C-alpha positions in Angstrom: -188.2 130.7 -74.0 -186.1 130.3 -71.0 -184.1 127.1 -70.6 -186.6 125.5 -68.1 -189.8 126.2 -70.6 -187.5 124.6 -73.6 -186.9 121.6 -71.5 -190.5 121.4 -70.6 -191.7 121.8 -73.9 -188.9 119.0 -75.4 -190.5 116.7 -72.8 -194.0 117.3 -73.9 -193.1 116.5 -77.2 -191.3 113.0 -76.1 -194.2 112.4 -74.0 -196.5 112.6 -77.1 -194.3 110.4 -79.1 -194.5 107.9 -76.2 -198.6 107.9 -76.6 -198.2 107.4 -80.2 -196.2 104.5 -79.6 -198.5 102.9 -77.2 -201.3 103.3 -79.8 -202.7 106.7 -79.2 -203.4 107.8 -82.7 -206.2 110.4 -82.6 -204.4 113.9 -83.8 -206.9 116.2 -81.9 -206.0 114.1 -78.4 -202.4 114.3 -79.4 -202.6 118.0 -80.3 -204.3 118.8 -76.9 -201.4 117.2 -74.8 -199.1 119.1 -76.8 -201.0 122.3 -75.8 -201.6 121.7 -72.1 -198.5 122.0 -69.8 -198.7 119.1 -67.5 -196.1 120.2 -65.6 -198.1 123.1 -64.1 -200.3 120.4 -62.6 -197.4 119.4 -60.5 -196.0 120.5 -57.1 -192.4 122.1 -57.6 -190.7 119.1 -55.8 -192.2 116.5 -58.2 -191.7 118.7 -61.5 -189.0 116.3 -62.7 -191.8 113.5 -63.1 -194.4 115.5 -64.9 -193.8 114.1 -68.1 -193.3 110.6 -67.2 -195.8 108.1 -68.3 -196.6 107.5 -64.6 -199.5 108.5 -61.8 -198.2 110.2 -58.9 -199.7 111.9 -55.8 -201.2 115.1 -55.5 -202.3 115.0 -51.8 -205.4 113.4 -50.1 -204.4 109.9 -51.4 -205.0 110.9 -54.7 -203.2 111.0 -58.1 -202.6 112.5 -61.3 -203.3 109.7 -63.9 -200.6 108.5 -66.3 -200.8 110.5 -69.5 -201.5 106.9 -71.2 -204.6 106.7 -69.1 -205.7 109.9 -69.6 -205.3 109.9 -73.3 -206.9 106.4 -73.6 -210.2 107.9 -71.9 -210.1 111.1 -73.8 -209.8 109.0 -76.8 -213.0 107.1 -76.2 -214.7 110.3 -75.6 -213.8 112.2 -78.8 -214.5 109.0 -81.0 -218.1 109.1 -79.9 -218.7 112.8 -78.8 -216.6 115.2 -80.7 -218.0 118.3 -79.2 -220.6 119.6 -76.5 -221.2 119.5 -72.7 -218.5 117.2 -70.6 -219.1 116.2 -67.3 -216.0 115.2 -65.4 -216.1 113.3 -62.2 -213.0 113.8 -59.8 -211.5 117.2 -60.8 -208.1 116.1 -59.2 -205.2 118.2 -60.4 -207.3 119.6 -63.0 -205.4 118.2 -65.9 -207.9 116.1 -67.2 -210.4 119.1 -67.4 -207.6 121.1 -69.2 -207.1 118.6 -71.8 -211.2 118.5 -72.6 -211.3 122.2 -72.5 -208.3 122.4 -75.1 -210.5 120.0 -77.6 -213.1 122.7 -77.5 -215.7 121.0 -75.0 -217.7 122.8 -72.5 -216.5 121.3 -69.4 -218.2 120.8 -66.0 -216.2 119.2 -63.3 -216.9 117.8 -59.9 -214.3 117.4 -56.7 -215.4 115.5 -53.5 -212.2 117.0 -51.6 -212.5 120.5 -51.1 -208.8 121.6 -51.0 -208.3 120.1 -54.2 -211.2 121.4 -55.6 -210.0 124.8 -54.5 -206.5 124.4 -55.8 -207.6 123.3 -59.3 -210.4 125.8 -59.5 -207.5 128.4 -58.8 -204.9 126.9 -61.2 -207.5 126.4 -64.0 -208.7 129.9 -63.9 -205.2 131.4 -63.9 -204.1 129.2 -66.8 -207.2 130.4 -68.6 -209.1 127.5 -69.1 -212.9 127.8 -68.8 -213.8 124.8 -66.8 -216.8 125.2 -64.6 -215.6 124.1 -61.1 -217.9 122.1 -58.2 -217.3 120.7 -54.9 -219.3 117.8 -54.3 -220.2 113.9 -54.4 -219.8 113.4 -58.1 -221.7 110.3 -58.3 -224.9 112.3 -58.1 -224.0 114.6 -61.0 -224.5 117.9 -61.5 -228.4 118.2 -62.3 -228.6 121.7 -63.1 -226.4 121.6 -66.0 -227.6 118.3 -67.3 -228.0 116.9 -70.0 -224.1 116.2 -70.9 -223.1 114.8 -74.2 -220.2 113.0 -72.4 -219.4 112.0 -69.0 -215.7 111.1 -67.9 -215.5 109.2 -64.6 -211.5 109.7 -63.3 -212.1 107.1 -60.5 -212.6 103.6 -60.2 -216.5 102.6 -59.6 -217.9 99.5 -58.1 -221.0 99.6 -60.5 -222.6 102.0 -62.7 -223.8 105.2 -61.2 -227.7 105.5 -62.2 -227.9 109.1 -61.6 -225.0 109.9 -63.9 -226.7 107.8 -66.4 -229.9 109.8 -66.1 -227.9 112.8 -67.2 -226.8 111.3 -70.2 -228.1 113.3 -73.2 -229.6 111.0 -76.3 -226.3 109.6 -78.0 -224.3 110.7 -75.0 -221.3 108.2 -73.7 -219.9 108.0 -70.2 -216.6 106.6 -70.1 -216.0 104.9 -66.7 -213.7 102.2 -65.0 -215.8 99.9 -63.4 -214.5 96.9 -60.8 -213.0 95.7 -57.4 -210.9 98.5 -55.8 -207.7 96.8 -57.2 -208.6 96.8 -61.0 -211.4 98.1 -63.2 -212.2 97.4 -66.6 -212.8 100.5 -69.0 -216.4 100.8 -69.7 -218.2 103.0 -72.5 -221.9 103.4 -71.7 -224.0 105.1 -74.5 -227.6 106.0 -74.3 -229.7 105.2 -77.3 -233.4 105.8 -76.8 -234.6 104.2 -73.5 -231.5 101.8 -73.4 -228.0 101.9 -73.1 -225.0 100.0 -75.1 -222.0 98.9 -73.4 -218.3 98.5 -74.9 -215.5 97.0 -72.7 -211.9 97.8 -72.9 -208.9 97.0 -71.4 -208.3 97.1 -67.5 -206.7 100.1 -65.1 -206.1 100.8 -61.6 -207.8 104.2 -60.3 -208.3 105.6 -56.8 -211.8 104.7 -55.5 -215.1 106.4 -56.5 -216.3 107.4 -53.3 -220.0 109.0 -52.7 -223.5 107.8 -52.5 -223.5 105.8 -55.6 -219.6 104.8 -55.4 -217.7 103.2 -52.8 -217.9 104.0 -48.9 -215.4 106.2 -47.9 -215.1 104.3 -44.6 -213.8 101.1 -46.3 -210.5 102.9 -47.5 
């Protein structure tokens, strides 16, 4: 193993130890974070930041979420949906999709910014992750592939997108941050029969969920 790769491996382990100190305890989630090389989702000039617990720009006013945020959302999903089909809204860098793939889900991911979609799709394919990527309005979901056991929304929504709720399988869960543009409350919505059960968690700050059932792009 070359020196640089040894350093990345060491820093990845340190990142996971930090996640454990912050309360992430699900072993499957932690093992996925150990497996996926986060630095490969960063531009060369940003490599020193790859294993810090922070969010960093990836272009087009988008970010790669901090590891704790990714781990928190992923844990909420794993605890309610241990396997099956998962739809991710907001491919971004592709890192969250790679974590989901490493956990054994059948992953479908939508990105509204074409350049990010193309970049993430090529990277995920090159790294051997079996993620199906699509360019389009994520708030509309992926009707051809529904129903989903889990839906993970990686952008802040002003409200619950009705079309996404309609694409949840029975007992399926949607993990979505909902609120104002400045801060959103992490929300879990689980389908039970014809009803939806909701659980509320802590607040985070995400880039806005833009689309027909999200924020209007002209506002930002």
